[in-house]
N, C-alpha and C positions, 0 to 999 in steps of 0.2 A: 832355184833360190836356195840359199844356205839354210839348213835346218836350225831353228832358234834353240838356244839353251834356255830351258825353263826352270825356274825355281818356284816351288809352291811354298808359300810362307803361312805357317799355322800358329797363331797365338794360343797359348795354353795357360789357364789359371785353375789350379786344383782339378785337373781332368784325369785323375788316375783311373776312374771308372770307365771312361769312354775312350781314352787314348789307345789302349791295346786293340780296340775294335776299329776305330777310324784310321789308325796308322796303316793297317793292312789294306783298307779300302783306298787310301791315298796312294800307297805303293803300287797297288794293282792298276790304278788309273794312270800313274806315271809310266809304268811299263807298257801299257796299252798305247799311250801317245807316242812312245818311242818306237814300238813295233809297227805302228801305222805310218811312220815316217813324218809325223807332224812336229816332233821335237828331237833334239840332239841327245845321244846316249849320255852326255855329260849332265843332263838335267838332274835336279836334286830336290829333296824335301827338307825344308828348314823349320824346325819347331822352336818357338820362342817361349821359354818359361818365364812367366810374368810374376816372379816372386811367390810361387805356389808353396803352400804349407803341407802338402801331402807328398806322395811318392812320384809326382809328375816328372821331376827332373831325373830321378833314377831310371824311370821308364824310358825317357828320351835318350839317356846315355846308353842304356841297353840296346835300344834300336840302332843307334849310331855304331855300336860294336858289332851288330849283326849284319849290317849292310852299309856299303859306302854311299848308297842312295840317301841315307838319313843323316842329317846334321842337326845340331842344336846349339842354342845360346841361352844363357840364363841371366836375367836381369838381377841386379843386386838387391832389389826390393820390388814390391808391387807398384807398378807405375800406371796401371790402367790399360784397358783394351787398345785404345788408340796409340799410345806410346809403344806398346808391345808390337803392334803392326809396323809402326814406323821403324823400330829397332831392326826388325827383320828385313824391311825394304832397304834400309841403309847398309845392312850387312851384305846384301847380295848385289847391290847396284852396279858394282864394277865387274861382276861375273855373269850376270843374267842378261840375255837378250829380251826376255819377257818374264814377268813375275805375276803369279796369281796368288791373291790373298784369300783365305777361306777359314772360317771358324772350325774349331776342333770337334764340335758337338755332333757332326754328321747330318745336320738338318738341311744344309745346302746341297743341291743335286750336283754331284761331282761329274756326271755325264755332260753337264753344260760346259765343262772345260774343253771338250772337243770342238764345240761351236765357237768358243772364245778364241782358241788358237787359229781356227779357220778364218775367223773375222780379222785377226791380226795379219794372217798371210794375205788376206785380200786388201790390206792397206790401213786398217784401223789401228790407232796407237793406244787407245783406251777402250776396253770392252766391259761394260757394266753388267753384272748379274742382277737381274730385276725379277722380283717375285711376281708371278702372274696372278696370284690371289693370296688372301690371308685366311684361308679356311681353317688352318691349324691354330690360329690365335683365338683367344677369348674375345668376346664382344668389346670389352673395355680396352684391351690391348690393341685390337684392330682399329677401333675408333680413335684412340689417342694417337697411335702411330700415324695414321693417315691424316689426322688433324695437324700433327706436327709438321709433316711434309708440306701441307698446304700453307701453314703459317710461315714456314721458311720461304716459300715462293712469294707470299704476300709481302714479306719483309725485304725481298730483293735478292735472296741468296740463290746461287746456281746449284740446285740439287736435282738428282734424278729421282722421280717419284718411286717409292717402294724399293729403292736400292740401299743396301746397307754397306758391308765391306767385302763383298764377294765380287772381285773384279780382276781383270787382266790389265797390266800396264806395260808398255814397252820400255826398253832401256833408255831410249831417248827421253821419254816423259819422266822417268825416274831421275835422270841426270838433272833435268831442269827443276824438278820438284825438290831436289836436295838443297836448292838455294832458298827454299822457304824455311825461315829460321824461327818462326813464332813458337811460343810455349803452349798457348791455348790452341789445342789441335782438334780439328773435326774433319777427318780425312774425306768423308763423302761429300763435303762441301768445298774442300780445298783443291782436290785433284781436278775438278772441272775448270778451275781458274788457270791451270797450266795451258789449256787449249789443245790443239792438234785434233786430228780426226777421231771421232768416237762413235760408238754404236752400243746397242744393248742386246743382251741375250736373255730370254724369258724362261723361267723354270718354276716348278712347284716345290715349295719348301715342305720338308717332312718333319715328323716328330723327332725329338732328340733321341740319339741312339742309346744312350745310357746316362746315368748321373742326373744332376739337376741343374737348372739354369743359374748362372751367376750374375744375372742382370735383373734384380728386383726393380720395383717401381721407382725407388729412390735413385738408383743408379741411372735408370733410363731418363728420369727427369733432369738429373745433373748433366747427362750427355746432351739432352735437348737444349738446356740453357747454355751450355758451352758452345753448341752449334750456333745458336742465335747470336750470342755476344761476339763470337769470333768472325762471323760472316756479314753482320749487318749493324749499322748504327741507327737504323730507323727507330728503334725504341726510344732513343734520346730525342729524335725529332718529333716523335709522337708525344713525348712529355712536353716539349716546347709548344706544340700545337694545343695540347690540353691546357697548359698554363695560360696561353693567350685566350682560349675560350672562357676559362673560369674567370680570368681578369675582366673580360668583357661583361660576363654575367654579373660579376661583383660590382662593376661600375654602374650597370643598369640598376642593381639593387640599391646602391647608395643614392642615385638620383630619385628612385621611387620613395625611399625613406625620407629624403629631404622634402619632396613634394608633399608627402603625407603629413610631415611635421608642420609645414607652413599652412596647409589647408585644414589643420587641426583634426585630421582623420586618423592619426596614428593610434594604434592599439597597444597598450602595455602588455608585454608577454615575453617570456624567455625561451619558449620551446623552439621557435624558429631560429633564434640567435644561436642556441646550443647546437641545433641541427647543422646550421651552416658552418659553425666552428669545427664540429666533429668531421664534417665532410672535407673541408679544406685541410684539416690536420691529417686525415687519412691519405688524401692525395699527395700531400707533401712527403709523408713517410714513404709511400710507395715510390715516388719519384726519386727520393734520396737513396732508396735501396737499389734502384736500377742504375743510377749514376755511380753509386759506390761499387757495384759489380764491375762496371767498366773501368773505374779507377783501380780496382784490385787487379784486373787483368793487365793494365798498364804496369802496375807495380811488379807483377811476375815477369813481364816481358823485359823490362829494363835491367833486371838483375842478371839476366842471361845465364841462369843455372842450366846445367845439362838436363835434357829431357829424359834421359835414361842413362844408366851405367851398366855395362856388361861385366858380370863377375866371373863368368866361366864359359868356355866353349868346348864342344865335343871334338873338334878338329884342331889339331895343333898348327895346321898350315894357314889359318886365318890371320892375315896381317891387317888388323883393323884397330881403330881407336876404340878404347873401352868406354869413353864418355862421348855423348853426342847431344 
């Protein structure tokens, strides 16, 4: 069987502290895969600079000058983790037989790449890197993350439990995935929609090699909400069901008040009235907010703006569109 050409895609945002460390680790792993005959010597590392404000891009350019194994692209501005990964995938889709995406922080076990490539050689088109446990997370992060995956499952989204964005995809999958044109991107839920044979490789996540996390609670919550609204319309259906239930209860309440009036058992009071009005008002505002979120997503989709723009590349031989 022909040795596959592997491209490792690494999104980077303000990673000047950790990039010099993990880039050496990634290069060592790439050389190991080549030496073991698992991948072709033309395999490469592609770093995607997601509009960093520090020296990340200068480091990437220095790496590209030091070895032909390193490549880099720089986005014109910060577009977010998901779009940075997408930019890297679309950059290499016509050159790679297989692509592995991995974060720059060194927390994902790079030794799992060997098993990913072996699973591909055994016939799998997508290989998900799945955390075997969340011992390195705080109680709050572990509970909220696992609750998020369960919520997505409940809402009908096809996601792999405890899988983030560490995965291998074949060129065949990437070609089909390039036809997905939506702006609201949640890759860990979109790639399973492509289909084809898939499997999982389990690994233990480590502490960050250096620097600090760029995913505070607010960004994680935003990503979670994007995932829910891009993969499921069940929240809208839940609003419909809730509206029907409240309407039924309200109708019963109206009948009760009419009966009480004609039997002269009504009690003058405003507390219950105010409570009901406040409750209904709150439900209406929440419902309008959820509907507005979906309408906003439609608004972004119909404008068809580029999901990212590439401002610079380290290799002059890259014949690619700058906007995608």
